[in-house]
N, CA, C and O atoms as a MOPAC input file, in Angstrom:
PM7 MOZYME 1SCF
protein

 N     95.64100 1    99.36400 1   100.69800 1
 C     95.03600 1    99.52800 1   101.99300 1
 C     94.72300 1   101.01000 1   102.18000 1
 O     95.55800 1   101.87300 1   101.90800 1
 N     93.53100 1   101.28700 1   102.63900 1
 C     93.16700 1   102.63700 1   103.04400 1
 C     93.36800 1   102.71700 1   104.54600 1
 O     92.85300 1   101.88100 1   105.28800 1
 N     94.11100 1   103.71200 1   104.99800 1
 C     94.48200 1   103.78300 1   106.40500 1
 C     94.36800 1   105.21700 1   106.89900 1
 O     95.01600 1   106.11900 1   106.36900 1
 N     93.54900 1   105.41900 1   107.90700 1
 C     93.40600 1   106.74300 1   108.49700 1
 C     94.61700 1   107.02800 1   109.38500 1
 O     95.18200 1   106.11700 1   109.99100 1
 N     95.00000 1   108.27700 1   109.45500 1
 C     96.12900 1   108.64100 1   110.32400 1
 C     95.79600 1   108.34400 1   111.78000 1
 O     96.66900 1   107.93800 1   112.54700 1
 N     94.55500 1   108.54100 1   112.16000 1
 C     94.14400 1   108.27000 1   113.54100 1
 C     93.35600 1   106.97500 1   113.57500 1
 O     92.25300 1   106.88500 1   113.03700 1
 N     93.94200 1   105.97300 1   114.21800 1
 C     93.31400 1   104.65100 1   114.33800 1
 C     93.10500 1   104.41800 1   115.83200 1
 O     93.97700 1   103.87700 1   116.51200 1
 N     91.94100 1   104.83000 1   116.33400 1
 C     91.70100 1   104.75000 1   117.77200 1
 C     92.70700 1   105.62200 1   118.50300 1
 O     92.82300 1   106.81400 1   118.22000 1
 N     93.42700 1   105.03800 1   119.43200 1
 C     94.46300 1   105.76500 1   120.16500 1
 C     95.83000 1   105.64000 1   119.50200 1
 O     96.81100 1   106.20200 1   119.98900 1
 N     95.89900 1   104.90500 1   118.39200 1
 C     97.16700 1   104.66400 1   117.71400 1
 C     97.36900 1   105.64000 1   116.56500 1
 O     96.45200 1   106.35400 1   116.15800 1
 N     98.59400 1   105.65000 1   116.05500 1
 C     98.95600 1   106.51100 1   114.93800 1
 C     99.06400 1   105.64800 1   113.68500 1
 O     99.90200 1   104.74900 1   113.61800 1
 N     98.21700 1   105.91800 1   112.69400 1
 C     98.22100 1   105.14800 1   111.45600 1
 C     99.53600 1   105.23500 1   110.71000 1
 O     99.90500 1   104.30200 1   109.99700 1
 N    100.26100 1   106.35700 1   110.86600 1
 C    101.55800 1   106.49500 1   110.19700 1
 C    102.55000 1   105.47600 1   110.72700 1
 O    103.30700 1   104.88300 1   109.95900 1
 N    102.54900 1   105.26800 1   112.04000 1
 C    103.45100 1   104.27700 1   112.63300 1
 C    103.04900 1   102.86500 1   112.21700 1
 O    103.91000 1   102.02100 1   111.97000 1
 N    101.75100 1   102.60600 1   112.13900 1
 C    101.27500 1   101.29800 1   111.67700 1
 C    101.72400 1   101.06100 1   110.24300 1
 O    102.17400 1    99.96700 1   109.90200 1
 N    101.60100 1   102.09100 1   109.39700 1
 C    102.03100 1   101.99300 1   107.99500 1
 C    103.52000 1   101.66200 1   107.92500 1
 O    103.92600 1   100.77300 1   107.17600 1
 N    104.32400 1   102.36700 1   108.69700 1
 C    105.76400 1   102.14000 1   108.70300 1
 C    106.08800 1   100.71400 1   109.15100 1
 O    106.94300 1   100.05300 1   108.56000 1
 N    105.41400 1   100.24900 1   110.18100 1
 C    105.62500 1    98.88800 1   110.67800 1
 C    105.21800 1    97.85400 1   109.63000 1
 O    105.93000 1    96.87500 1   109.40300 1
 N    104.08200 1    98.07800 1   109.00200 1
 C    103.58700 1    97.16900 1   107.97300 1
 C    104.55000 1    97.09000 1   106.79400 1
 O    104.88700 1    95.99600 1   106.34200 1
 N    104.99300 1    98.23300 1   106.29500 1
 C    105.86900 1    98.27200 1   105.12100 1
 C    107.25200 1    97.69000 1   105.40900 1
 O    107.95600 1    97.28000 1   104.48700 1
 N    107.63900 1    97.65300 1   106.67400 1
 C    108.95900 1    97.11400 1   107.01800 1
 C    108.95800 1    95.58900 1   107.13400 1
 O    110.02100 1    94.97400 1   107.21400 1
 N    107.78400 1    94.98500 1   107.14300 1
 C    107.68500 1    93.52700 1   107.23500 1
 C    108.02700 1    92.88500 1   105.89800 1
 O    107.64000 1    93.37500 1   104.83700 1
 N    108.74400 1    91.80400 1   105.97000 1
 C    109.12800 1    91.07900 1   104.76300 1
 C    107.89100 1    90.64200 1   103.99200 1
 O    106.96000 1    90.06900 1   104.55900 1
 N    107.89200 1    90.91700 1   102.70000 1
 C    106.78600 1    90.53400 1   101.84900 1
 C    105.68600 1    91.58100 1   101.77200 1
 O    104.76500 1    91.44700 1   100.96500 1
 N    105.76300 1    92.62000 1   102.59400 1
 C    104.71900 1    93.64800 1   102.60700 1
 C    105.18500 1    94.94900 1   101.95500 1
 O    104.42000 1    95.91100 1   101.89200 1
 N    106.43500 1    94.99600 1   101.46500 1
 C    106.98300 1    96.22900 1   100.91100 1
 C    106.17100 1    96.72700 1    99.72100 1
 O    106.05300 1    97.93300 1    99.50300 1
 N    105.61500 1    95.79800 1    98.95600 1
 C    104.88300 1    96.16400 1    97.74500 1
 C    103.41100 1    96.49400 1    98.00200 1
 O    102.70100 1    96.92500 1    97.09300 1
 N    102.95800 1    96.29300 1    99.23400 1
 C    101.57600 1    96.63700 1    99.56400 1
 C    101.39000 1    98.13800 1    99.40300 1
 O    102.21100 1    98.92200 1    99.87800 1
 N    100.32700 1    98.53500 1    98.74400 1
 C    100.03500 1    99.94700 1    98.53300 1
 C     99.19000 1   100.46600 1    99.68900 1
 O     98.19100 1    99.85300 1   100.06500 1
 N     99.60400 1   101.60800 1   100.25200 1
 C     98.89200 1   102.22000 1   101.36100 1
 C     98.52300 1   103.65000 1   100.98300 1
 O     99.38400 1   104.44900 1   100.61700 1
 N     97.24000 1   103.95800 1   101.07500 1
 C     96.75400 1   105.31700 1   100.86200 1
 C     96.27800 1   105.81600 1   102.22500 1
 O     95.31700 1   105.29100 1   102.78900 1
 N     96.95600 1   106.82800 1   102.74100 1
 C     96.61100 1   107.39300 1   104.04300 1
 C     95.50000 1   108.42800 1   103.87200 1
 O     95.40400 1   109.09600 1   102.84200 1
 N     94.67200 1   108.54200 1   104.89500 1
 C     93.56300 1   109.48700 1   104.89600 1
 C     93.69600 1   110.38100 1   106.12800 1
 O     93.93300 1   109.90100 1   107.23600 1
 N     93.53800 1   111.68900 1   105.91600 1
 C     93.62700 1   112.62800 1   107.02700 1
 C     92.67500 1   113.78800 1   106.80800 1
 O     92.37000 1   114.15600 1   105.67400 1
 N     92.22300 1   114.34500 1   107.88100 1
 C     91.39000 1   115.52600 1   107.81500 1
 C     92.20000 1   116.80100 1   107.91400 1
 O     91.64700 1   117.89900 1   107.85800 1
 N     93.53000 1   116.65900 1   108.06400 1
 C     94.38800 1   117.81700 1   108.27100 1
 C     95.48500 1   117.86600 1   107.22200 1
 O     96.28100 1   116.93500 1   107.10300 1
 N     95.52600 1   118.94300 1   106.47000 1
 C     96.49600 1   119.09500 1   105.39200 1
 C     97.93400 1   119.07600 1   105.90300 1
 O     98.83100 1   118.64800 1   105.17700 1
 N     98.17400 1   119.52700 1   107.12900 1
 C     99.54000 1   119.55400 1   107.65900 1
 C    100.12000 1   118.15600 1   107.86600 1
 O    101.33100 1   118.02100 1   108.04300 1
 N     99.28900 1   117.11800 1   107.84800 1
 C     99.77900 1   115.74200 1   107.98900 1
 C    100.39200 1   115.19200 1   106.69700 1
 O    101.08900 1   114.17800 1   106.72700 1
 N    100.14200 1   115.84200 1   105.58600 1
 C    100.55600 1   115.31300 1   104.28600 1
 C    102.06500 1   115.09500 1   104.21500 1
 O    102.50900 1   114.06500 1   103.70700 1
 N    102.85900 1   116.03500 1   104.71000 1
 C    104.31500 1   115.92200 1   104.63400 1
 C    104.86400 1   114.69700 1   105.33600 1
 O    105.84400 1   114.11300 1   104.87500 1
 N    104.25800 1   114.29800 1   106.43600 1
 C    104.78000 1   113.15300 1   107.19400 1
 C    104.32700 1   111.82300 1   106.62200 1
 O    104.91400 1   110.78400 1   106.92700 1
 N    103.30400 1   111.84200 1   105.80700 1
 C    102.73700 1   110.59400 1   105.28800 1
 C    103.76200 1   109.81400 1   104.45900 1
 O    103.93000 1   108.61200 1   104.66500 1
 N    104.44100 1   110.47300 1   103.53500 1
 C    105.42700 1   109.79300 1   102.68700 1
 C    106.60000 1   109.28400 1   103.51500 1
 O    107.14400 1   108.21600 1   103.23300 1
 N    106.98600 1   110.03200 1   104.52100 1
 C    108.11200 1   109.62200 1   105.36500 1
 C    107.82900 1   108.29000 1   106.04300 1
 O    108.75300 1   107.50900 1   106.27400 1
 N    106.58300 1   108.02100 1   106.36300 1
 C    106.21500 1   106.77900 1   107.03700 1
 C    105.93700 1   105.64500 1   106.05500 1
 O    105.56500 1   104.54800 1   106.47100 1
 N    106.11300 1   105.89500 1   104.75100 1
 C    106.02200 1   104.82900 1   103.75800 1
 C    104.72900 1   104.74500 1   102.98400 1
 O    104.56500 1   103.84400 1   102.16100 1
 N    103.79600 1   105.66500 1   103.22500 1
 C    102.54400 1   105.62600 1   102.47500 1
 C    102.80600 1   105.96100 1   101.01100 1
 O    103.72300 1   106.71700 1   100.69100 1
 N    102.00700 1   105.40100 1   100.14400 1
 C    102.16700 1   105.60800 1    98.70800 1
 C    101.38600 1   106.81500 1    98.19600 1
 O    101.70000 1   107.36900 1    97.14200 1
 N    100.36900 1   107.21400 1    98.95000 1
 C     99.54600 1   108.33700 1    98.50900 1
 C     98.71700 1   108.80400 1    99.70300 1
 O     98.79300 1   108.22400 1   100.78500 1
 N     97.92500 1   109.85600 1    99.49800 1
 C     97.09500 1   110.37500 1   100.57400 1
 C     95.79500 1   110.93400 1   100.00600 1
 O     95.68600 1   111.25700 1    98.82300 1
 N     94.82400 1   111.03200 1   100.89200 1
 C     93.54400 1   111.67700 1   100.59000 1
 C     93.19700 1   112.57100 1   101.76900 1
 O     93.44700 1   112.22400 1   102.92300 1
 N     92.62200 1   113.72000 1   101.46600 1
 C     92.13200 1   114.60400 1   102.51400 1
 C     90.64700 1   114.37800 1   102.71100 1
 O     89.90800 1   114.17400 1   101.74800 1
 N     90.21300 1   114.41600 1   103.95900 1
 C     88.79500 1   114.32200 1   104.27400 1
 C     88.16000 1   115.68500 1   104.04500 1
 O     88.82300 1   116.69900 1   104.26600 1
 N     86.93500 1   115.75500 1   103.62300 1
 C     86.08700 1   114.63800 1   103.24400 1
 C     86.54900 1   114.04700 1   101.91200 1
 O     86.89100 1   114.77800 1   100.98300 1
 N     86.55400 1   112.75000 1   101.83600 1
 C     87.04300 1   112.04200 1   100.65600 1
 C     85.97000 1   112.06500 1    99.56200 1
 O     84.81700 1   111.70000 1    99.78600 1
 N     86.38200 1   112.49900 1    98.39200 1
 C     85.49400 1   112.48100 1    97.23000 1
 C     85.60900 1   111.10400 1    96.56500 1
 O     86.71700 1   110.62600 1    96.32500 1
 N     84.49300 1   110.47700 1    96.27200 1
 C     84.47900 1   109.12100 1    95.72100 1
 C     85.27300 1   109.02200 1    94.42200 1
 O     86.00500 1   108.05100 1    94.22900 1
 N     85.14800 1   109.99700 1    93.52900 1
 C     85.87900 1   109.95500 1    92.25600 1
 C     87.38700 1   109.98000 1    92.48100 1
 O     88.12700 1   109.26900 1    91.80100 1
 N     87.84400 1   110.78500 1    93.42200 1
 C     89.27800 1   110.85400 1    93.71700 1
 C     89.76000 1   109.53700 1    94.33600 1
 O     90.83900 1   109.05200 1    93.99600 1
 N     88.97900 1   108.97100 1    95.22600 1
 C     89.32200 1   107.69000 1    95.83900 1
 C     89.46100 1   106.60800 1    94.78100 1
 O     90.45400 1   105.88100 1    94.76200 1
 N     88.49000 1   106.49700 1    93.91600 1
 C     88.53200 1   105.48400 1    92.85200 1
 C     89.72600 1   105.71500 1    91.93700 1
 O     90.40000 1   104.76000 1    91.54800 1
 N     89.99400 1   106.95500 1    91.59400 1
 C     91.12500 1   107.28300 1    90.73300 1
 C     92.45100 1   106.85400 1    91.35600 1
 O     93.29700 1   106.27800 1    90.67300 1
 N     92.63500 1   107.12700 1    92.63200 1
 C     93.88400 1   106.75100 1    93.30500 1
 C     94.03300 1   105.23800 1    93.42000 1
 O     95.12900 1   104.70600 1    93.24800 1
 N     92.95400 1   104.55700 1    93.70600 1
 C     93.00800 1   103.09300 1    93.79000 1
 C     93.38000 1   102.51200 1    92.43200 1
 O     94.23700 1   101.63200 1    92.34400 1
 N     92.74400 1   102.99600 1    91.38400 1
 C     93.07800 1   102.51000 1    90.04200 1
 C     94.53800 1   102.78900 1    89.71200 1
 O     95.22200 1   101.92400 1    89.16500 1
 N     95.02000 1   103.97600 1    90.03400 1
 C     96.40300 1   104.34700 1    89.73400 1
 C     97.38800 1   103.39100 1    90.38500 1
 O     98.37000 1   102.99500 1    89.75700 1
 N     97.14300 1   103.01500 1    91.63600 1
 C     98.10100 1   102.18800 1    92.37100 1
 C     97.93000 1   100.69200 1    92.14200 1
 O     98.87200 1    99.93000 1    92.35800 1
 N     96.77300 1   100.26400 1    91.71900 1
 C     96.53100 1    98.82700 1    91.62900 1
 C     96.44500 1    98.26600 1    90.22700 1
 O     96.73300 1    97.08800 1    90.01200 1
 N     96.05700 1    99.08100 1    89.27800 1
 C     95.93400 1    98.57000 1    87.91400 1
 C     97.25800 1    98.70100 1    87.17400 1
 O     97.95500 1    99.70600 1    87.31100 1
 N     97.60100 1    97.68900 1    86.39300 1
 C     98.85000 1    97.77300 1    85.62900 1
 C     98.76900 1    98.88100 1    84.57900 1
 O     97.70400 1    99.16800 1    84.03300 1
 N     99.89800 1    99.48000 1    84.31900 1
 C     99.97500 1   100.53500 1    83.30400 1
 C     99.88800 1    99.88900 1    81.92900 1
 O    100.59300 1    98.91900 1    81.64800 1
 N     99.02900 1   100.42100 1    81.07600 1
 C     98.89200 1    99.89700 1    79.71900 1
 C     99.33100 1   100.97400 1    78.73600 1
 O     98.78100 1   102.07500 1    78.72100 1
 N    100.29800 1   100.65700 1    77.94000 1
 C    100.77300 1   101.59100 1    76.91300 1
 C    100.36600 1   101.03500 1    75.55800 1
 O    100.71300 1    99.90400 1    75.21600 1
 N     99.64300 1   101.81700 1    74.79700 1
 C     99.18900 1   101.36100 1    73.46400 1
 C    100.19500 1   101.72200 1    72.40000 1
 O     99.98600 1   101.42100 1    71.22500 1

């Protein structure tokens, strides 16, 4: 899930924490997005698996999605 820190009047970090605390949702991967670098430290505390800074570069977005969703292959 891609989740912005600011979701309307709500806080995406609190939504992430609530989502991850639900039974069966612990393994859901959440990548938080923020325009402010100072938000990075709080992102992990709320249960996010990774973060992106705005403006989001497409190559970085794709790389992070692949990292979290594709199984690791060792040859």
